[in-house]
N, C-alpha and C positions, 0 to 999 in steps of 0.2 A: 186452572193454571197448571202448566206443564212442569213436571219435576225435572230439575237439572241435577246431573250427577257430577260429582267432583272426583276425578281419578287421582288419588294421592300418589300412585306409582309414577304416572306420567309427570306430575309436578316435581317429584324427587329426581326423576331422570333428567328433566330440564335443568335443574340446578346443579346436578352432578356434571352435566355437559359444560355448563358455564364455568364451574370451578376448574374442570380440566382444561378448558380453553384459556382461561386466565393464567393458569400455571404454565401453559405451553408458550405464552407470549414472550417472556424474557429469554427463554432458550432460542426461540425463533429469531429474536432480535440479535442475539450474539451470533447465531449462525448466518444471518443476513450480513452483519458487519464483517464477519470473517470471509464470506464469499465476495463481498465488495472489495475488501483489501486484496484478496488474491487476484481479482480482475485488474485492479490498478497496478499491482506488482508485475503482472505479465506485461502490461502496457509500458511500464518504466523499463523493464528489461528489453523489450522490443525497441524502445527509443534509444537505449544505450548502444545497441548494435547498429541501428539505423543512422544515428548522428555521427558515426565515424570514430567512435572510441576504439582505438587500436589496442585490443586486449585479447591476444590469441588464446589465453588460458581461461578467459571468461571470469576473471576474479571480480571485476567491478560489478557485473550483473549478479554474481553470487553473493556479494556483500549486502545487497539490498534485501530488506526484510519488512514484514508487516508488523507494525506496533499497534496494539489495541489499548484503549484507555483503561485505566484501572477500574472504573465503574461501568465500562462497556458503552460509553457514550460516543466514542469516535474511533476511527481507525486511520492510520497513516503509514506511508511507505518511507523508510529512511535507511541509511546504511547502518550496519551493525557496528556499535562503538567499541566492541571488545577486541577486535583483531588488530594486532600491531603489524604494520607492513614493514617498517624499517626503524632501526635504532641508530641514531647518529653517534659519532665519536664522543660527543659531549653527553650522551645518555638521553637525549630527547627522543621521544617516541613519535613516529608518524603513524597515525591510525588509518583504518579504512575510511573512517568518517572524514578525515582531512583530505585524503586523496579524492574522494567523491566530491567534496566541496570544490577542490581545485579544478576538477574536470568540469563540473557544472558551471561554475562562475568564471573560471579563468584564473590566471596567476601571473605574477610578475617574474621577470627573469633578470639576472644581473647584467649590467651593461659591460661590454668588453673593456678591459682595462688597457690592454695592448701596450705595455710599457717597452717591450722589446720590438725590434724591427721584424723579427721572424714571426711575431704573433699573428695568428689567423683566427678570427672568431669562429666558434663552432656554429653559430647561427649567422648566416651571411647578411640577413636584413638588419636594420637598425631598430627593430621593434623592442620595446621593453616590457611588453605584456603579451601573454598567450591568451587568445580569446577562449571563452568557455564553450562547451558543447550544448548546454541548456537542455539536456534530456529530460530533466524534471519538468521544466517549463512546457516542453512539447507534450509530455505525457499528461500534464494538467489539463490541456485542452479537451482531451477525450475522457478524462477520468470520471467526470460527473455522469456522462452518458453511460459508460460501462458499469459504474457503480449502481446506478438506478436500474439497469437491466438485471443485474445480479440480485438486487434487492427484490425486484418484482418476482423473479424466479423463486426466491426463497419464501416470500410472503404468499405465493400461491398455495403453499402448504397450509397456511391458516385458512384460506378459502376452502381447501379440501376438507379440513376438520368440520367446518360449518356444513358443507355439502353432505358429508357422511351422516351428520346428525339429522339433517332434513330428510335424507333418504330413509332413515330409521323410523321417523315419525309418520 
């Protein structure tokens, strides 16, 4: 009967590798989510300019930011809620979130009252609603594809960890 040798050093190296790989996975997941969010953010900003939002200073695109879930389970693009765009005479604040929502979904406009004969409405048509630009909706169509491409790129690093281990063995 042939004697078999058990190499304890290789056994320990194998388990050290698995411990390191398992420790790296949460960080890689966060990194993948962050890169996915950045890709979707770029698409949203591209759609803002493409859909005809007339913003010469680029404020609307600058207001968009990536939000990550508190436990790292999701990532979303939304306007920053902190920036106040305008304060009315009554003290009500219009935030960047409000303006983004109005641009995305549309908003109502007051109908001309025209009580005097000289009154000329600022908006010549009789529309009572301004249609939205739907830039989030357009970006949503490509978001999944872009996010998966970024996730694949990031997760290739996990494959590299395994390849490095197999090259050592």
